[in-house]
FIKOLZA-1660 file (N, C-alpha, C; in steps of 0.1 Angstrom, whole numbers, plus 5000, padded with zeros to 4 digits):
% residues 66
   i   px   py   pz ch aa at
   1 5265 2552 3060  A  X  N
   1 5264 2549 3076  A  X CA
   1 5250 2551 3079  A  X  C
   2 5246 2542 3088  A  X  N
   2 5232 2543 3094  A  X CA
   2 5231 2555 3104  A  X  C
   3 5218 2559 3106  A  X  N
   3 5217 2568 3117  A  X CA
   3 5223 2562 3131  A  X  C
   4 5219 2550 3133  A  X  N
   4 5225 2543 3145  A  X CA
   4 5239 2543 3146  A  X  C
   5 5246 2540 3135  A  X  N
   5 5261 2540 3135  A  X CA
   5 5266 2554 3136  A  X  C
   6 5260 2563 3131  A  X  N
   6 5266 2577 3131  A  X CA
   6 5264 2582 3145  A  X  C
   7 5252 2579 3150  A  X  N
   7 5250 2583 3165  A  X CA
   7 5262 2579 3174  A  X  C
   8 5264 2566 3172  A  X  N
   8 5275 2558 3180  A  X CA
   8 5290 2565 3179  A  X  C
   9 5292 2568 3164  A  X  N
   9 5305 2574 3162  A  X CA
   9 5305 2587 3168  A  X  C
  10 5295 2596 3168  A  X  N
  10 5296 2610 3174  A  X CA
  10 5297 2609 3189  A  X  C
  11 5290 2601 3195  A  X  N
  11 5292 2599 3209  A  X CA
  11 5305 2593 3213  A  X  C
  12 5311 2584 3206  A  X  N
  12 5322 2579 3208  A  X CA
  12 5336 2590 3208  A  X  C
  13 5333 2599 3197  A  X  N
  13 5343 2609 3195  A  X CA
  13 5343 2618 3207  A  X  C
  14 5331 2621 3213  A  X  N
  14 5331 2630 3223  A  X CA
  14 5337 2623 3235  A  X  C
  15 5332 2611 3238  A  X  N
  15 5337 2604 3249  A  X CA
  15 5353 2604 3250  A  X  C
  16 5358 2603 3238  A  X  N
  16 5374 2603 3237  A  X CA
  16 5380 2616 3241  A  X  C
  17 5373 2626 3241  A  X  N
  17 5380 2640 3243  A  X CA
  17 5375 2648 3256  A  X  C
  18 5364 2642 3261  A  X  N
  18 5359 2647 3275  A  X CA
  18 5367 2642 3287  A  X  C
  19 5369 2650 3296  A  X  N
  19 5374 2645 3310  A  X CA
  19 5369 2632 3313  A  X  C
  20 5377 2622 3320  A  X  N
  20 5373 2610 3325  A  X CA
  20 5361 2611 3334  A  X  C
  21 5359 2621 3340  A  X  N
  21 5349 2620 3351  A  X CA
  21 5335 2625 3345  A  X  C
  22 5334 2629 3332  A  X  N
  22 5322 2632 3326  A  X CA
  22 5312 2621 3324  A  X  C
  23 5300 2622 3328  A  X  N
  23 5292 2611 3327  A  X CA
  23 5286 2610 3315  A  X  C
  24 5279 2598 3311  A  X  N
  24 5274 2595 3298  A  X CA
  24 5265 2607 3295  A  X  C
  25 5255 2611 3304  A  X  N
  25 5245 2620 3300  A  X CA
  25 5251 2633 3295  A  X  C
  26 5263 2638 3301  A  X  N
  26 5271 2649 3297  A  X CA
  26 5275 2647 3282  A  X  C
  27 5280 2635 3280  A  X  N
  27 5286 2632 3266  A  X CA
  27 5275 2633 3256  A  X  C
  28 5264 2627 3259  A  X  N
  28 5252 2626 3250  A  X CA
  28 5247 2640 3247  A  X  C
  29 5247 2650 3258  A  X  N
  29 5243 2662 3255  A  X CA
  29 5251 2669 3246  A  X  C
  30 5265 2669 3248  A  X  N
  30 5273 2674 3238  A  X CA
  30 5270 2669 3223  A  X  C
  31 5269 2656 3221  A  X  N
  31 5266 2651 3209  A  X CA
  31 5253 2657 3203  A  X  C
  32 5244 2657 3211  A  X  N
  32 5230 2662 3208  A  X CA
  32 5232 2679 3203  A  X  C
  33 5239 2684 3210  A  X  N
  33 5241 2700 3205  A  X CA
  33 5248 2699 3192  A  X  C
  34 5257 2689 3190  A  X  N
  34 5264 2689 3176  A  X CA
  34 5254 2687 3166  A  X  C
  35 5245 2677 3167  A  X  N
  35 5235 2674 3158  A  X CA
  35 5225 2683 3156  A  X  C
  36 5221 2690 3167  A  X  N
  36 5211 2701 3165  A  X CA
  36 5215 2713 3157  A  X  C
  37 5230 2715 3157  A  X  N
  37 5237 2725 3149  A  X CA
  37 5237 2722 3135  A  X  C
  38 5240 2708 3132  A  X  N
  38 5239 2704 3118  A  X CA
  38 5226 2706 3113  A  X  C
  39 5215 2702 3121  A  X  N
  39 5200 2702 3115  A  X CA
  39 5197 2716 3113  A  X  C
  40 5202 2726 3120  A  X  N
  40 5199 2740 3117  A  X CA
  40 5203 2745 3104  A  X  C
  41 5216 2740 3102  A  X  N
  41 5223 2744 3089  A  X CA
  41 5214 2736 3077  A  X  C
  42 5212 2724 3079  A  X  N
  42 5206 2716 3070  A  X CA
  42 5191 2720 3066  A  X  C
  43 5184 2726 3079  A  X  N
  43 5171 2731 3076  A  X CA
  43 5170 2744 3068  A  X  C
  44 5178 2751 3069  A  X  N
  44 5180 2764 3062  A  X CA
  44 5187 2765 3049  A  X  C
  45 5194 2755 3046  A  X  N
  45 5202 2752 3034  A  X CA
  45 5191 2749 3022  A  X  C
  46 5188 2759 3013  A  X  N
  46 5179 2754 3003  A  X CA
  46 5183 2745 2993  A  X  C
  47 5196 2742 2993  A  X  N
  47 5202 2735 2983  A  X CA
  47 5203 2720 2988  A  X  C
  48 5198 2716 3001  A  X  N
  48 5198 2704 3006  A  X CA
  48 5186 2698 3007  A  X  C
  49 5184 2685 3002  A  X  N
  49 5171 2680 3001  A  X CA
  49 5167 2675 3016  A  X  C
  50 5153 2673 3015  A  X  N
  50 5148 2668 3029  A  X CA
  50 5154 2656 3036  A  X  C
  51 5159 2647 3027  A  X  N
  51 5163 2635 3031  A  X CA
  51 5176 2636 3041  A  X  C
  52 5184 2646 3038  A  X  N
  52 5196 2649 3046  A  X CA
  52 5192 2654 3061  A  X  C
  53 5180 2661 3060  A  X  N
  53 5176 2667 3074  A  X CA
  53 5168 2656 3081  A  X  C
  54 5162 2647 3074  A  X  N
  54 5156 2635 3081  A  X CA
  54 5165 2626 3087  A  X  C
  55 5175 2624 3079  A  X  N
  55 5188 2615 3084  A  X CA
  55 5193 2621 3098  A  X  C
  56 5195 2635 3100  A  X  N
  56 5201 2640 3111  A  X CA
  56 5190 2639 3122  A  X  C
  57 5178 2640 3119  A  X  N
  57 5167 2637 3128  A  X CA
  57 5168 2623 3136  A  X  C
  58 5172 2614 3126  A  X  N
  58 5172 2599 3130  A  X CA
  58 5183 2597 3139  A  X  C
  59 5194 2604 3135  A  X  N
  59 5208 2604 3143  A  X CA
  59 5204 2609 3157  A  X  C
  60 5197 2621 3158  A  X  N
  60 5194 2626 3171  A  X CA
  60 5187 2616 3180  A  X  C
  61 5176 2609 3173  A  X  N
  61 5168 2602 3181  A  X CA
  61 5177 2588 3186  A  X  C
  62 5186 2584 3177  A  X  N
  62 5196 2574 3181  A  X CA
  62 5205 2577 3194  A  X  C
  63 5210 2589 3194  A  X  N
  63 5217 2593 3205  A  X CA
  63 5209 2593 3218  A  X  C
  64 5197 2597 3218  A  X  N
  64 5189 2597 3228  A  X CA
  64 5187 2583 3233  A  X  C
  65 5187 2573 3224  A  X  N
  65 5184 2559 3229  A  X CA
  65 5197 2554 3234  A  X  C
  66 5208 2559 3232  A  X  N
  66 5220 2552 3238  A  X CA
  66 5222 2554 3252  A  X  C
% end
């Protein structure tokens, strides 16, 4: 899955569980927190190669573009 597709998938999942009156900014912030937590784990995991971390950085950028 491309970073753009993954970003859309994560935002879509948050949109489906958030209250109806939640604005798009709030949904994106939740998605960004999720990705930031994944990157923290990936960054400190010595068994994960750099490409995984780079992928999640790209996902983060794609969420910001939405």
